[in-house]
BALOBA-1460 file (C-alpha; in Angstrom, 3 decimals):
// residues 263
<rec num="1" residu="m" x="63.626" y="-26.295" z="21.938"/>
<rec num="2" residu="k" x="60.027" y="-25.149" z="21.496"/>
<rec num="3" residu="e" x="60.324" y="-22.908" z="24.548"/>
<rec num="4" residu="r" x="63.452" y="-21.334" z="23.112"/>
<rec num="5" residu="k" x="61.696" y="-20.759" z="19.776"/>
<rec num="6" residu="r" x="58.704" y="-19.151" z="21.484"/>
<rec num="7" residu="f" x="61.041" y="-16.948" z="23.488"/>
<rec num="8" residu="c" x="62.875" y="-15.830" z="20.324"/>
<rec num="9" residu="t" x="59.562" y="-15.074" z="18.638"/>
<rec num="10" residu="y" x="58.415" y="-13.081" z="21.660"/>
<rec num="11" residu="l" x="61.724" y="-11.209" z="21.761"/>
<rec num="12" residu="f" x="61.448" y="-10.417" z="18.054"/>
<rec num="13" residu="v" x="57.922" y="-9.042" z="18.513"/>
<rec num="14" residu="v" x="59.035" y="-6.912" z="21.472"/>
<rec num="15" residu="l" x="62.026" y="-5.537" z="19.572"/>
<rec num="16" residu="m" x="59.866" y="-4.707" z="16.543"/>
<rec num="17" residu="a" x="57.349" y="-2.923" z="18.772"/>
<rec num="18" residu="m" x="60.145" y="-0.948" z="20.386"/>
<rec num="19" residu="l" x="61.572" y="-0.099" z="16.981"/>
<rec num="20" residu="l" x="58.195" y="1.100" z="15.661"/>
<rec num="21" residu="n" x="57.644" y="3.140" z="18.781"/>
<rec num="22" residu="a" x="61.098" y="4.687" z="18.431"/>
<rec num="23" residu="c" x="60.306" y="5.643" z="14.840"/>
<rec num="24" residu="s" x="57.030" y="7.231" z="15.934"/>
<rec num="25" residu="v" x="58.703" y="9.319" z="18.592"/>
<rec num="26" residu="n" x="61.419" y="10.266" z="16.156"/>
<rec num="27" residu="t" x="58.997" y="11.637" z="13.544"/>
<rec num="28" residu="e" x="57.190" y="13.631" z="16.206"/>
<rec num="29" residu="e" x="60.451" y="15.107" z="17.407"/>
<rec num="30" residu="i" x="61.497" y="15.919" z="13.847"/>
<rec num="31" residu="s" x="58.134" y="17.589" z="13.167"/>
<rec num="32" residu="s" x="58.436" y="19.663" z="16.325"/>
<rec num="33" residu="s" x="61.970" y="20.759" z="15.453"/>
<rec num="34" residu="a" x="60.894" y="21.580" z="11.906"/>
<rec num="35" residu="n" x="58.090" y="23.754" z="13.289"/>
<rec num="36" residu="d" x="60.582" y="25.664" z="15.398"/>
<rec num="37" residu="a" x="62.923" y="26.107" z="12.431"/>
<rec num="38" residu="f" x="60.123" y="27.418" z="10.208"/>
<rec num="39" residu="a" x="58.820" y="29.761" z="12.900"/>
<rec num="40" residu="t" x="62.288" y="31.270" z="13.353"/>
<rec num="41" residu="k" x="62.807" y="31.456" z="9.571"/>
<rec num="42" residu="k" x="65.716" y="29.004" z="9.595"/>
<rec num="43" residu="y" x="64.666" y="27.608" z="6.253"/>
<rec num="44" residu="q" x="67.776" y="25.571" z="5.501"/>
<rec num="45" residu="e" x="67.375" y="23.760" z="8.813"/>
<rec num="46" residu="f" x="63.679" y="23.269" z="8.030"/>
<rec num="47" residu="n" x="64.591" y="21.678" z="4.667"/>
<rec num="48" residu="e" x="66.980" y="19.223" z="6.311"/>
<rec num="49" residu="l" x="64.432" y="18.218" z="8.956"/>
<rec num="50" residu="y" x="61.706" y="17.820" z="6.361"/>
<rec num="51" residu="e" x="63.930" y="15.522" z="4.292"/>
<rec num="52" residu="k" x="64.572" y="13.398" z="7.398"/>
<rec num="53" residu="l" x="60.839" y="13.207" z="8.004"/>
<rec num="54" residu="k" x="60.254" y="12.269" z="4.383"/>
<rec num="55" residu="k" x="62.774" y="9.427" z="4.610"/>
<rec num="56" residu="a" x="61.122" y="8.166" z="7.768"/>
<rec num="57" residu="s" x="57.590" y="8.231" z="6.360"/>
<rec num="58" residu="d" x="56.159" y="9.624" z="3.126"/>
<rec num="59" residu="e" x="52.665" y="9.690" z="4.576"/>
<rec num="60" residu="k" x="53.681" y="11.572" z="7.700"/>
<rec num="61" residu="s" x="55.818" y="14.030" z="5.738"/>
<rec num="62" residu="n" x="52.895" y="14.783" z="3.405"/>
<rec num="63" residu="n" x="50.529" y="15.272" z="6.319"/>
<rec num="64" residu="y" x="53.061" y="17.466" z="8.060"/>
<rec num="65" residu="l" x="53.536" y="19.642" z="4.976"/>
<rec num="66" residu="e" x="49.779" y="20.237" z="4.849"/>
<rec num="67" residu="t" x="49.869" y="21.556" z="8.414"/>
<rec num="68" residu="v" x="52.718" y="23.909" z="7.492"/>
<rec num="69" residu="k" x="50.619" y="25.268" z="4.612"/>
<rec num="70" residu="n" x="48.150" y="26.447" z="7.260"/>
<rec num="71" residu="n" x="50.832" y="28.593" z="8.851"/>
<rec num="72" residu="e" x="49.846" y="32.242" z="9.266"/>
<rec num="73" residu="v" x="52.328" y="33.342" z="6.599"/>
<rec num="74" residu="f" x="50.173" y="31.526" z="3.999"/>
<rec num="75" residu="l" x="46.802" y="32.815" z="5.276"/>
<rec num="76" residu="v" x="45.597" y="35.725" z="3.160"/>
<rec num="77" residu="s" x="43.115" y="36.708" z="5.878"/>
<rec num="78" residu="s" x="45.964" y="37.436" z="8.285"/>
<rec num="79" residu="y" x="47.082" y="40.432" z="6.195"/>
<rec num="80" residu="n" x="44.960" y="43.550" z="6.678"/>
<rec num="81" residu="t" x="47.071" y="46.530" z="5.622"/>
<rec num="82" residu="s" x="49.242" y="47.460" z="2.661"/>
<rec num="83" residu="t" x="52.322" y="47.327" z="4.890"/>
<rec num="84" residu="e" x="51.476" y="43.842" z="6.141"/>
<rec num="85" residu="l" x="50.853" y="42.656" z="2.590"/>
<rec num="86" residu="s" x="54.145" y="44.091" z="1.331"/>
<rec num="87" residu="d" x="56.054" y="42.456" z="4.191"/>
<rec num="88" residu="g" x="54.247" y="39.165" z="3.574"/>
<rec num="89" residu="l" x="55.142" y="39.203" z="-0.111"/>
<rec num="90" residu="k" x="58.808" y="39.708" z="0.746"/>
<rec num="91" residu="e" x="58.779" y="36.729" z="3.126"/>
<rec num="92" residu="l" x="56.934" y="34.532" z="0.641"/>
<rec num="93" residu="a" x="59.518" y="35.379" z="-2.018"/>
<rec num="94" residu="i" x="62.213" y="34.068" z="0.338"/>
<rec num="95" residu="i" x="60.244" y="30.893" z="1.063"/>
<rec num="96" residu="e" x="59.598" y="30.371" z="-2.646"/>
<rec num="97" residu="k" x="63.332" y="30.538" z="-3.292"/>
<rec num="98" residu="e" x="64.699" y="28.728" z="-0.249"/>
<rec num="99" residu="v" x="62.086" y="26.047" z="0.582"/>
<rec num="100" residu="p" x="61.579" y="23.714" z="-2.415"/>
<rec num="101" residu="s" x="58.763" y="21.757" z="-0.750"/>
<rec num="102" residu="l" x="56.718" y="24.968" z="-0.387"/>
<rec num="103" residu="t" x="57.664" y="26.793" z="-3.591"/>
<rec num="104" residu="e" x="54.385" y="26.262" z="-5.436"/>
<rec num="105" residu="h" x="52.266" y="27.045" z="-2.392"/>
<rec num="106" residu="a" x="54.263" y="30.234" z="-1.793"/>
<rec num="107" residu="k" x="53.691" y="31.275" z="-5.425"/>
<rec num="108" residu="l" x="49.937" y="30.706" z="-5.108"/>
<rec num="109" residu="t" x="49.736" y="32.686" z="-1.875"/>
<rec num="110" residu="s" x="51.837" y="35.491" z="-3.358"/>
<rec num="111" residu="s" x="49.402" y="35.786" z="-6.254"/>
<rec num="112" residu="e" x="46.480" y="36.106" z="-3.828"/>
<rec num="113" residu="l" x="48.329" y="38.683" z="-1.720"/>
<rec num="114" residu="n" x="49.217" y="40.721" z="-4.802"/>
<rec num="115" residu="s" x="45.551" y="40.816" z="-5.766"/>
<rec num="116" residu="k" x="44.561" y="41.914" z="-2.271"/>
<rec num="117" residu="l" x="47.293" y="44.572" z="-2.245"/>
<rec num="118" residu="t" x="46.088" y="45.895" z="-5.610"/>
<rec num="119" residu="i" x="42.555" y="46.247" z="-4.249"/>
<rec num="120" residu="l" x="43.677" y="47.932" z="-1.021"/>
<rec num="121" residu="n" x="45.875" y="50.398" z="-2.901"/>
<rec num="122" residu="s" x="42.975" y="51.308" z="-5.181"/>
<rec num="123" residu="v" x="40.590" y="51.653" z="-2.252"/>
<rec num="124" residu="d" x="43.058" y="53.908" z="-0.427"/>
<rec num="125" residu="y" x="43.438" y="56.067" z="-3.529"/>
<rec num="126" residu="i" x="39.678" y="56.421" z="-3.962"/>
<rec num="127" residu="l" x="38.971" y="57.283" z="-0.335"/>
<rec num="128" residu="k" x="42.084" y="59.338" z="0.454"/>
<rec num="129" residu="t" x="42.766" y="61.166" z="-2.835"/>
<rec num="130" residu="q" x="40.004" y="60.986" z="-5.450"/>
<rec num="131" residu="a" x="37.031" y="61.604" z="-3.152"/>
<rec num="132" residu="p" x="38.547" y="64.430" z="-1.045"/>
<rec num="133" residu="e" x="39.686" y="66.265" z="-4.194"/>
<rec num="134" residu="l" x="36.280" y="66.115" z="-5.854"/>
<rec num="135" residu="e" x="34.380" y="66.911" z="-2.650"/>
<rec num="136" residu="n" x="36.471" y="70.008" z="-1.937"/>
<rec num="137" residu="l" x="34.593" y="72.885" z="-3.570"/>
<rec num="138" residu="s" x="37.703" y="75.046" z="-3.493"/>
<rec num="139" residu="s" x="39.876" y="72.501" z="-5.334"/>
<rec num="140" residu="q" x="41.157" y="73.232" z="-8.832"/>
<rec num="141" residu="a" x="38.956" y="70.463" z="-10.236"/>
<rec num="142" residu="n" x="35.853" y="72.255" z="-8.956"/>
<rec num="143" residu="t" x="36.548" y="75.811" z="-10.130"/>
<rec num="144" residu="f" x="33.225" y="77.539" z="-10.771"/>
<rec num="145" residu="v" x="32.719" y="78.227" z="-14.471"/>
<rec num="146" residu="i" x="31.885" y="81.878" z="-13.761"/>
<rec num="147" residu="l" x="35.429" y="82.309" z="-12.420"/>
<rec num="148" residu="m" x="37.086" y="81.100" z="-15.627"/>
<rec num="149" residu="k" x="38.048" y="84.471" z="-17.080"/>
<rec num="150" residu="e" x="41.010" y="83.325" z="-19.155"/>
<rec num="151" residu="y" x="41.867" y="80.177" z="-21.092"/>
<rec num="152" residu="e" x="44.519" y="79.428" z="-18.477"/>
<rec num="153" residu="d" x="41.746" y="79.163" z="-15.878"/>
<rec num="154" residu="v" x="39.907" y="76.575" z="-17.972"/>
<rec num="155" residu="k" x="43.157" y="74.773" z="-18.708"/>
<rec num="156" residu="a" x="44.007" y="74.546" z="-15.004"/>
<rec num="157" residu="t" x="40.670" y="72.881" z="-14.235"/>
<rec num="158" residu="i" x="41.061" y="70.514" z="-17.175"/>
<rec num="159" residu="s" x="44.562" y="69.587" z="-15.968"/>
<rec num="160" residu="a" x="43.312" y="68.814" z="-12.463"/>
<rec num="161" residu="l" x="40.525" y="66.618" z="-13.829"/>
<rec num="162" residu="e" x="42.898" y="64.860" z="-16.241"/>
<rec num="163" residu="t" x="45.163" y="63.967" z="-13.317"/>
<rec num="164" residu="l" x="42.223" y="62.434" z="-11.445"/>
<rec num="165" residu="s" x="41.121" y="60.542" z="-14.560"/>
<rec num="166" residu="s" x="44.629" y="59.300" z="-15.344"/>
<rec num="167" residu="d" x="45.340" y="58.156" z="-11.790"/>
<rec num="168" residu="l" x="41.991" y="56.378" z="-11.596"/>
<rec num="169" residu="n" x="42.681" y="54.695" z="-14.937"/>
<rec num="170" residu="t" x="45.967" y="53.324" z="-13.580"/>
<rec num="171" residu="h" x="44.069" y="51.624" z="-10.770"/>
<rec num="172" residu="i" x="41.461" y="50.358" z="-13.239"/>
<rec num="173" residu="i" x="44.201" y="48.712" z="-15.302"/>
<rec num="174" residu="n" x="45.726" y="47.145" z="-12.180"/>
<rec num="175" residu="i" x="42.412" y="45.645" z="-11.095"/>
<rec num="176" residu="e" x="41.656" y="44.429" z="-14.625"/>
<rec num="177" residu="a" x="44.884" y="42.413" z="-14.428"/>
<rec num="178" residu="i" x="43.593" y="40.398" z="-11.445"/>
<rec num="179" residu="e" x="42.861" y="36.934" z="-12.827"/>
<rec num="180" residu="t" x="40.105" y="35.896" z="-10.431"/>
<rec num="181" residu="k" x="37.514" y="38.549" z="-9.606"/>
<rec num="182" residu="d" x="34.552" y="38.004" z="-7.298"/>
<rec num="183" residu="s" x="31.340" y="40.027" z="-7.563"/>
<rec num="184" residu="n" x="32.650" y="42.715" z="-5.187"/>
<rec num="185" residu="i" x="35.793" y="43.314" z="-7.230"/>
<rec num="186" residu="s" x="33.818" y="43.324" z="-10.495"/>
<rec num="187" residu="g" x="31.352" y="45.782" z="-8.982"/>
<rec num="188" residu="l" x="34.143" y="48.095" z="-7.844"/>
<rec num="189" residu="l" x="35.766" y="47.917" z="-11.273"/>
<rec num="190" residu="g" x="32.513" y="48.788" z="-13.030"/>
<rec num="191" residu="s" x="31.962" y="51.726" z="-10.685"/>
<rec num="192" residu="m" x="35.489" y="52.995" z="-11.340"/>
<rec num="193" residu="r" x="34.955" y="52.863" z="-15.106"/>
<rec num="194" residu="s" x="31.626" y="54.690" z="-14.833"/>
<rec num="195" residu="h" x="33.113" y="57.382" z="-12.613"/>
<rec num="196" residu="k" x="36.072" y="57.880" z="-14.929"/>
<rec num="197" residu="g" x="33.642" y="58.254" z="-17.826"/>
<rec num="198" residu="n" x="31.845" y="61.067" z="-16.004"/>
<rec num="199" residu="i" x="35.102" y="62.882" z="-15.286"/>
<rec num="200" residu="d" x="36.115" y="62.523" z="-18.932"/>
<rec num="201" residu="s" x="32.760" y="63.978" z="-20.019"/>
<rec num="202" residu="k" x="33.454" y="67.102" z="-18.007"/>
<rec num="203" residu="i" x="36.981" y="67.308" z="-19.423"/>
<rec num="204" residu="n" x="35.615" y="66.995" z="-22.943"/>
<rec num="205" residu="y" x="32.984" y="69.685" z="-22.360"/>
<rec num="206" residu="l" x="35.505" y="72.147" z="-20.943"/>
<rec num="207" residu="s" x="37.952" y="71.449" z="-23.767"/>
<rec num="208" residu="t" x="35.319" y="71.863" z="-26.453"/>
<rec num="209" residu="n" x="33.753" y="74.998" z="-24.959"/>
<rec num="210" residu="s" x="36.775" y="76.767" z="-23.491"/>
<rec num="211" residu="s" x="36.515" y="79.702" z="-25.910"/>
<rec num="212" residu="k" x="32.787" y="80.067" z="-25.336"/>
<rec num="213" residu="i" x="33.279" y="80.002" z="-21.557"/>
<rec num="214" residu="t" x="35.936" y="82.701" z="-21.458"/>
<rec num="215" residu="s" x="34.210" y="84.944" z="-24.016"/>
<rec num="216" residu="s" x="30.877" y="84.714" z="-22.187"/>
<rec num="217" residu="n" x="32.492" y="85.641" z="-18.893"/>
<rec num="218" residu="s" x="34.218" y="88.587" z="-20.578"/>
<rec num="219" residu="l" x="30.897" y="89.821" z="-21.986"/>
<rec num="220" residu="i" x="29.334" y="89.623" z="-18.538"/>
<rec num="221" residu="l" x="32.068" y="91.873" z="-17.176"/>
<rec num="222" residu="e" x="31.158" y="94.333" z="-19.931"/>
<rec num="223" residu="g" x="27.482" y="94.135" z="-18.956"/>
<rec num="224" residu="n" x="26.463" y="92.334" z="-22.161"/>
<rec num="225" residu="l" x="23.152" y="90.435" z="-21.850"/>
<rec num="226" residu="f" x="24.139" y="87.808" z="-24.430"/>
<rec num="227" residu="g" x="27.103" y="86.873" z="-22.282"/>
<rec num="228" residu="l" x="24.779" y="86.254" z="-19.345"/>
<rec num="229" residu="m" x="22.521" y="84.005" z="-21.449"/>
<rec num="230" residu="d" x="25.480" y="81.919" z="-22.658"/>
<rec num="231" residu="t" x="26.892" y="81.671" z="-19.152"/>
<rec num="232" residu="n" x="23.563" y="80.427" z="-17.806"/>
<rec num="233" residu="d" x="23.485" y="77.695" z="-20.466"/>
<rec num="234" residu="i" x="27.066" y="76.728" z="-19.655"/>
<rec num="235" residu="a" x="26.373" y="76.749" z="-15.922"/>
<rec num="236" residu="r" x="23.384" y="74.398" z="-16.363"/>
<rec num="237" residu="e" x="25.475" y="71.967" z="-18.416"/>
<rec num="238" residu="m" x="28.295" y="72.077" z="-15.869"/>
<rec num="239" residu="e" x="25.813" y="71.502" z="-13.057"/>
<rec num="240" residu="s" x="24.526" y="68.413" z="-14.851"/>
<rec num="241" residu="l" x="28.053" y="67.089" z="-15.373"/>
<rec num="242" residu="d" x="28.986" y="67.759" z="-11.757"/>
<rec num="243" residu="s" x="25.823" y="65.998" z="-10.606"/>
<rec num="244" residu="q" x="26.784" y="62.866" z="-12.559"/>
<rec num="245" residu="i" x="30.260" y="62.955" z="-11.044"/>
<rec num="246" residu="e" x="28.798" y="63.297" z="-7.553"/>
<rec num="247" residu="i" x="26.464" y="60.332" z="-8.072"/>
<rec num="248" residu="s" x="29.205" y="58.070" z="-9.434"/>
<rec num="249" residu="l" x="31.635" y="59.181" z="-6.725"/>
<rec num="250" residu="n" x="29.151" y="58.309" z="-3.959"/>
<rec num="251" residu="d" x="28.668" y="54.850" z="-5.461"/>
<rec num="252" residu="l" x="32.414" y="54.403" z="-5.795"/>
<rec num="253" residu="k" x="33.043" y="55.487" z="-2.208"/>
<rec num="254" residu="q" x="30.451" y="53.051" z="-0.894"/>
<rec num="255" residu="r" x="31.951" y="50.144" z="-2.813"/>
<rec num="256" residu="a" x="35.481" y="51.088" z="-1.774"/>
<rec num="257" residu="t" x="34.449" y="51.332" z="1.881"/>
<rec num="258" residu="n" x="32.808" y="47.892" z="1.702"/>
<rec num="259" residu="m" x="35.933" y="46.431" z="0.108"/>
<rec num="260" residu="r" x="38.095" y="47.860" z="2.875"/>
<rec num="261" residu="t" x="35.763" y="46.517" z="5.560"/>
<rec num="262" residu="h" x="35.791" y="43.006" z="4.133"/>
<rec num="263" residu="a" x="39.430" y="42.955" z="3.026"/>
């Protein structure tokens, strides 16, 4: 009788060990299948497998979900271009909608990617549009004051500068909307504001002195000495304004280049 009881106890222990081992293998298989489903973007299948894993073990399902959160799609550092960021945001929007267990994490990552995309777009604008326009001496924004014979000439330069100021302001507003700013972002934002202020100073000077500029240039054509004196004063003021723009642009370019390098 005792032997039979010991045998039953032994059999029970063996069966329980086999059952526990079967459960362990099962969760590993489920995790592996869930990985495959997530990698191939079969999110409905992933949800079903995750629910099975959760029923088998809350602890293992929680640990597994943490490993999924380290997937490349959630790593901000894996996105380096505007195209990659845009594609990543589209995929995260799908995950947010279709994978309930990852909705909040997808939202958080999307917010970080949007911030990074905002910075990259602003950096691209500064380096590919703003800087080349202001560094091109033959651009409309850099028309020499001596060549402004008519009001339309002054107006054309003002218009070109206003476009640069307005476009830069759009990027300033976008960066201001970023909730969390590190020192690099804050530095870039401050440089953008300073540079815009210098452009606006030149716009204001041209707008205020447009009549004086055109009349002085007309007097010079007539050989009038007073026109030459006025034009020299105007040229010195314009040179000072252009110098401030050049200084702020160089600072802005350096910050933008650093942001791109460390993006």
